[in-house]
C-alpha positions in Angstrom: -118.3 69.8 -95.2 -120.2 66.8 -94.2 -123.0 68.3 -97.2 -119.8 68.1 -99.4 -118.7 64.6 -98.6 -122.5 63.1 -100.4 -121.2 63.3 -104.0 -118.7 61.6 -103.3 -120.5 58.9 -101.0 -123.0 58.4 -103.6 -120.3 57.6 -106.1 -118.6 55.7 -104.1 -121.7 53.8 -103.3 -122.5 53.1 -107.1 -119.0 51.9 -108.0 -118.2 50.0 -104.8 -121.8 48.9 -103.4 -120.4 50.4 -99.8 -121.9 53.1 -97.9 -119.4 55.0 -96.8 -121.7 57.9 -95.7 -121.5 55.7 -91.7 -117.9 55.9 -91.7 -116.6 58.2 -88.9 -116.8 62.0 -90.5 -113.8 62.8 -89.0 -111.7 59.7 -90.8 -113.4 60.4 -94.1 -112.2 63.8 -93.6 -108.7 63.5 -93.2 -108.7 60.5 -95.7 -110.2 62.6 -98.2 -107.7 65.6 -97.4 -105.0 63.0 -98.0 -105.9 62.3 -101.2 -106.9 66.0 -102.6 -103.5 67.0 -101.4 -101.6 63.9 -102.8 -103.2 64.4 -106.2 -102.6 68.5 -106.2 -106.6 69.5 -106.3 -107.6 72.9 -104.5 -111.1 71.2 -103.4 -113.8 68.8 -102.9 -115.4 69.9 -105.9 -112.2 68.8 -108.4 -111.4 66.1 -106.2 -114.8 65.1 -106.8 -114.2 65.7 -110.7 -111.3 63.7 -110.7 -113.1 60.7 -109.0 -115.3 60.4 -111.4 -113.5 60.5 -114.7 -110.3 58.6 -113.1 -110.9 54.8 -112.1 -107.6 54.5 -110.5 -108.1 57.4 -108.2 -111.0 56.3 -106.6 -109.7 52.5 -106.2 -106.9 54.7 -104.2 -109.4 56.7 -102.0 -111.3 53.5 -101.5 -108.5 51.7 -100.4 -107.3 54.4 -98.2 -111.0 53.9 -96.6 -110.1 50.5 -95.7 -108.3 49.3 -92.5 -106.1 47.1 -94.2 -104.4 46.6 -91.3 -102.9 42.4 -91.1 -100.3 41.0 -88.9 -98.9 37.4 -88.6 -100.4 35.9 -85.4 -102.1 39.6 -84.6 -103.6 38.5 -81.7 -101.6 36.0 -79.5 -104.7 35.0 -77.2 -106.7 34.1 -79.8 -104.1 32.1 -82.0 -103.3 30.8 -78.8 -107.0 29.3 -78.5 -106.9 28.2 -81.7 -103.8 26.5 -81.7 -104.1 24.4 -78.7 -108.3 24.0 -78.4 -110.2 24.9 -81.1 -108.0 23.0 -83.8 -107.4 20.0 -82.0 -111.3 19.4 -81.3 -111.9 20.6 -85.2 -109.6 17.8 -86.1 -111.0 15.6 -84.0 -114.2 16.2 -85.3 -113.4 15.8 -88.6 -111.8 12.6 -88.0 -114.9 10.9 -86.6 -117.3 12.4 -88.8 -114.5 11.0 -91.4 -114.7 14.4 -93.1 -112.2 14.9 -95.7 -110.8 17.9 -95.0 -111.6 21.6 -92.7 -112.4 24.9 -94.5 -112.2 27.9 -92.9 -112.9 31.3 -94.3 -110.8 34.1 -93.1 -112.7 37.1 -94.3 -111.1 40.7 -94.5 -108.2 39.0 -94.9 -106.2 42.4 -96.0 -102.7 41.5 -96.4 -103.2 37.9 -95.5 -101.0 37.5 -92.2 -103.5 35.9 -90.9 -104.7 33.4 -93.1 -101.1 32.5 -93.2 -100.7 32.4 -89.6 -103.5 29.8 -89.7 -102.2 27.8 -92.3 -98.2 27.7 -90.0 -100.6 26.3 -87.1 -102.1 23.6 -89.6 -98.6 22.5 -90.8 -96.9 22.9 -87.3 -100.0 20.8 -86.0 -99.3 18.4 -88.9 -95.4 17.7 -87.9 -96.0 17.8 -84.1 -97.9 14.8 -84.1 -97.0 13.0 -87.2 -100.8 13.3 -88.8 -102.3 14.1 -92.4 -104.6 17.1 -91.7 -106.3 18.3 -95.1 -107.2 22.1 -94.3 -107.8 24.7 -97.0 -108.1 28.6 -95.9 -110.3 30.7 -98.0 -109.0 34.4 -97.9 -111.3 37.3 -98.9 -111.1 40.8 -99.1 -113.3 43.8 -100.6 -110.4 45.0 -101.8 -108.9 43.0 -104.6 -105.5 44.1 -104.7 -105.3 43.6 -101.1 -105.9 40.0 -101.9 -103.2 40.1 -104.3 -100.6 41.2 -102.1 -101.7 38.3 -99.9 -101.3 35.7 -102.5 -98.0 36.9 -103.2 -96.7 36.0 -99.9 -94.8 38.8 -99.9 -93.9 40.5 -96.6 -91.4 43.3 -95.3 -89.1 42.0 -92.7 -90.9 44.3 -90.1 -94.1 42.2 -90.8 -92.3 39.9 -89.6 -91.8 41.3 -85.9 -94.6 39.1 -84.1 -92.7 36.0 -84.9 -91.0 33.6 -82.6 -87.2 33.0 -84.6 -88.2 29.5 -84.8 -91.2 30.4 -86.6 -89.3 33.0 -88.8 -86.5 30.9 -89.8 -89.0 27.9 -90.7 -91.4 29.7 -92.8 -89.7 32.5 -94.7 -86.9 33.0 -96.8 -85.3 36.4 -97.5 -86.1 37.4 -101.3 -84.4 39.7 -103.8 
């Protein structure tokens, strides 16, 4: 089976410039079999032909291989340290150095919940301290469709499970 994946890994390397051959074999195999079944193909060879001809299917398979997991305040301890220590320190240094804004890069943002969590923290700090804090959060992910989801800022109700009721009411409204 590993040998059968060589053509597919080469194709994805050419299309996305990412070498998936280093991914866990069982994860790759499971993902591949899932796409083979969903596209009604009977073999890896058949599916490979589809991948070569259909850029949408190549994107679907590639997206399946990426950890697109994102969650508001995903690691509570990390966000607590950010809120109580790191961000106040950054704001203080920004003022001392007479900088105009704080810039943060949220890499591998998936659908953006961590980025929005940071924005909530900044906005809450501004309000609680009556301060003018200028910040910019740059959120990137190698999967453009996930970045587009993040840009929309629309989330299912169950995505808000880690948020306090206070934050949910303050930052979110029902849509549709």
